Structure formats: structure tokens, C-alpha cells
N, C-alpha and C positions, 0 to 999 in steps of 0.2 A: 584397529583398537587395541588396545592393551589390555595388559592380562586382565581377566574378570572373576568373581568371588565365587565359586562355582554352584555354591550354592543358592544364589541369586540372580547371577549372569548378571550381573551389575560390573562395572569399570570401576578397579582401585581408585582411579587418578580423577576420578567425577565425584566429587560427596556428594550427601543428599542431603536436603535441609536437614537441621537437628546434627549433624555432625563438624565437627572443626577440621579442615583440612588440615592433613600432617605439618606440623611447624609453626602453627599460629596460635596464637593466644585468643584471640578473637574473631569476625568478621564483620564487615556494613549489616546493617537492618536489614537491607532490602524496601525500606519502607520510600512511599509517596510521598512526596511532601504538598502539602495542601494546596501552596499556589499551583502546583501541577494539575491538581481536581480541580480546581476551580479556574484556572483557564481552558482544561478540555471541556468543563462545564458551560463555559460561556461561549467554544466555539459550535457545539453542539445545534443549538437553535437555528446559526446561521446555514449550516450544512443541511439542514431539513428544510429550510426556505427554497435553499437552490435546489435541491432534490426536486421535489414538487414541483415548482417551476419550470422546471426542463424538462419532467414527465408529462406533467398535462399541460402546458400549455409551450409546445414545443416550437409550433408556430407565431408564439404571439412572442419570442423573446426580444424582438427589439423594442418595446415599448414594455415588458413586465420584468423584462433581463436586464444584463449591462449592456448588453447588443445583440445587434440582428444572429441571430445562429441558424445557416442555410447547409445542408438539408436538417431534418430532425434529428437524423442519424449522429450528429456532430453533437447535440443537445443531446443525445441520450446517453453519449460517452461520457459524456462529463459528470454527468448526473450520476450513471454508475460507478464514477470515483469518491461522489458525496456520499454514495449509499455505505461502500465501504467504510469510509474514514466519521462519518455517523457512529457505525459497529465500535471502530479501533476509540473513539475520543468518548464513545458510553462507559466503555470498559476499561479507558484509563480513570477517570472520572469515580470508579468504584472497583482499583486493582489493590488485592491485598500486599502485591510484590512488587518492585520497579522492574524487575527481572522479565516481568510477563509480556511488558509493553515497550520497553528501552527500543528494539532495533525499532520501532515504528518513527522513531523520534527523526532518523535523520532521512527518511523518505519522506516525511512533511516536509521538513525545511527544502529539502529539492525542490518538490511539486509547487511550493505553495511562494517560494524563490522563484523556479520559473514563470509561474503564475506573473508574477510583480512585474518580471524583464518584459515578456512576454504582450504585458499589458503599455509599457513604457514606448514600446517599439510601437504600438498599432495603437496609440491613444483617437487617432482619426475616426477608429472603426467604433469608437462607444457612446452609446447613448447619455446623454446630460440627462440623466435622471437620478432620482432616487436608488437605486439597485447599482447603478453605477457607483454613487457617492459610497455606499456599503461596502461592495466590493473592493475600490480602492482602498477604504480604509483596513481592511480586512486584509488585504496582501501587501500592505503596505506595513502591517504591524506581526503578524501571524509567524511568518520565517524566523524574523529576529526574536520573539517572542519565545516559540518554539525550542530555538538553539540555545538561547541563554538558558532557558529551565533542563533542558539536556543537558547542558552543563553544571549548571547547580548540584545536578540529581549523580553525577558523574563520582563513579567511585562509592556508590551504595551496594552495586551488582555485588554480590559474598562468592558467586560462580558456584553456588553449587544446585543441585537439582533437587526437585519437588521431592515431597515424599512419595506420591504416586506420579511415577514420570519415564519418560523412555529416552533412551541416547539414538539419536539417530545414525546409522552408522555413515561413514566418511564417503563413499560410495556416491548413498545418496543426498547427502549436502553437496558434493561437487557436479552432481548433474541437477539438482534445481538454480544451483547459484548459474552454470551454465544457460541455461535457461531465460534466468534471469538478466544475466548479463546480454543475451541476443535482443531482448525486448529493450534494454535501456540501452544498446547498439542504436537500431530502431528510435527508439523517441530522439536521442540526442542527432541525429540526422535528423528526423522533420524537425524539430526544435533549431539548429544553428544553421541548417538547408533547405529550407523546405521548398524552394521550387524544384529540387533535385527531386522529389517524391509527388510531386502534385500529379502529372501525370499519369503517374503510374497506380495511385494508390485506389482502395477499392473504393471509395466514394469521393465526391467534390468536394475537397478543402480551399480553402483560403489560407493565404499566410501564418493569418492568427490562428484559426481552426487547427493549420498542421502543429505550430507552435504550443497550442491548448492538447492534441493527441499527443503531441510527442511527451509533454509534462503527466500526464495520465499515465504513458507507458514505463515511464522513469519509475514508477510506484514499486512495480514488482521487483524489477534489475536493484533496485539499495537495498529494497525488502531483502532478496535472498541474497545478496555478499554479504550477511549477514550469518549463511548459513556456514561459511569457510573458515570461520572461528568459534562457534559457538553449537559443540551438539544437544541442546538441551530444547525436548518437545516444549517443556513447558515456556520457553523463550519464543515460542513460535506460535501458538497455537491462537492466540486471538488475532494475529498478522493472518495466519488462513485462513481463520474461519473467515476475517474482515476481506481478503482476496476473493474467496469462492460467492463471498455476495456479489460483489462487484463481476465478478468473470459472469455470474450467473444473471445480472442482470444488462452487462453485455450482449449474451448471447439473447437474451428475451429481445434488446434491440436490434439486434440483426435483423429477428424475424420482423419486426413491428416494421422496421424500416428499408424493409430488404429493395422494395423498388428505388431506392438510391445508389444500389452499390451496382459496379459498374463490372457484369462479369468478364465481360474480353479481357479484364486487367487480370495477369496476373496474381497483384498481389491481394486483388478480393478473397480468391482460392486462400491465398497463403494467410490471411487475417483470418476468415474463418476457420481453419484449418489448426490454422494456432488458438483458439478460442477453446474452441468443441477438444483438442488436446488438453489442454490445460483445464480445462475444467476435469475432466478423467482424471489428470495424472495426481493432480492437487487433491480433486477426494479421495481419490485411495489413498496419498499421502497421507491424509487427515485420520482417514479407520484404521489404516494401518499405525502410526501415530500412537491411535487413542487403545488400540488393545494393546498396546506393547506398554504400556504408562501405565495398564489398570495389572498387569503383570509385574509390571518394573523390569523387565527381560529387554535386553535388546538382541536384536539380528546374528 
């Protein structure tokens, strides 16, 4: 890290809110556009409905959801991603500053875009019902709308820390980015070549549910990649809260749907260990950052 102010332990090249970076006469306003808030508000009810159906009626997805998902563990996994999405978009709708949520937008574009492609590749698997019509409408529009909003918001981040913030050490950022890269790589293999992992995966998958699982895993990878160039905890607080909610839901899912796990497959132990380890690491990281944000110091 760069030299720090000895009185506060704060890096000199990461200005706080209210400070103007050296050489700059002004800086962007860090504002969230009304259109961004309204799109977030519009998305939340769909995520709530989908998460409810997948959690409460996992064995009736063929009639109540967009397609029949088996075993229920695959439905739970998708619901866990929606749970994190609910938290994220609620926070987008109420965000005071754009940089608090900006790094979640690329992840949403990748996730929703992957689900659109998966849908088009497996149209024969989907139910011809209202849920599928809603699903198709949502994923035919969301990746493009969210990408357009991210472009419209581009340049509004002043790259300053909040008044109460923490700078994440480079080593920790790179370690978390490496974890995300592993999740992204695994998700990419599941999406691009599902047949390669079907015999090895922790539970039974179809090519469609393998691609959906790959899309879910991409979320962590895309979010964590932003740690490579942004050290502000305030830029990741909401995203790690969302990831912790999703990870907690996945952990509960593994307990609720444990009868579907094939413990004779090595990826079963690997996946369970990955979820448990990620929960501990992400929770510890969040607590550490919150503590240092209160004191305004770095490690």
C-alpha cells in the first residue's frame, strides 16, 4: 500500500468523501440515476416470487415455475441466488451513492445473460405456462437493461472512500479475487461443457440445470474480480452482504436436500467444503472490514 497519514493510518492516495483528489477541481457526484432505482424496484417482485416458489414448492416447479427442476437441490440453489439478488436490488433502490452498488451490475449482466442463453439452448425443457412467459420476458430484457444502466452511470464514481471506510489490503483483495476466479472457472465449465461434469457433480444435473448452476457460480467470480482494482470496502459492503445471504441459503439447501448428494463423488465433498469455507472466509472478511471502517484505519 502507499504511504499513510500517521495520525489516521489512511492511505494518502485514497481520498475520503469530502476531499478533492489532488489536481482535480471537481469530481463526479456519485449519484444513482432515478432510472436505475426504478429498474431495481421493478426487478425485486420477480425475484421474491421466484425465490418463494423455488423454496416452498421445489417439487412442483413444472407447473408453478418455468420448468420442471429435479432434484429440489437445484431449485434451492437458484433460489439462493435470487435471495442475494433481492438484497442487492433493494439496496440499489435505496443507495445514496453509486459506488456502493456499481460492482454488482456486471455480475447481474453475466448471470442474466447466461440464463437467457441457457433458455434459448433448451427451449424444449420449459413449460408453456405463465411462469415461463414471465421468465422469458425477464431474461430477454434484464441483461440489456442493466448493462444500459451501468453505461449510463459510467463516470459517476469519484473513486473516493466514504467518511467511514476501510481500505482492503492488496493481499486480501487478490486472495478473494482468486477464490472468485475458481468459482467463475468452474461455472464456465458447467455452462460451456456441462456433459464433462455431469458424472462428477455433487448431485444429478441435466444440461440445463448444469448451465443454470454455472450461471449462479459466475456471480461470485465477477463480483470478486472488481477487488483487483478497487480497494474501498464501501464499494463491496452491499455485495458481500448479498453473497453471505446466498451462501447461507446454499448451506441450508445442502442440509434440506442432502438426500440428493452423491457422497461417492469427489465434487460433493469439494462443493460442501467450498460453501462452508466461503461462509467462514466471507463472514470473517466482512467483520474485519466493518471494524476497520469504524476506526478509519488499514491493516
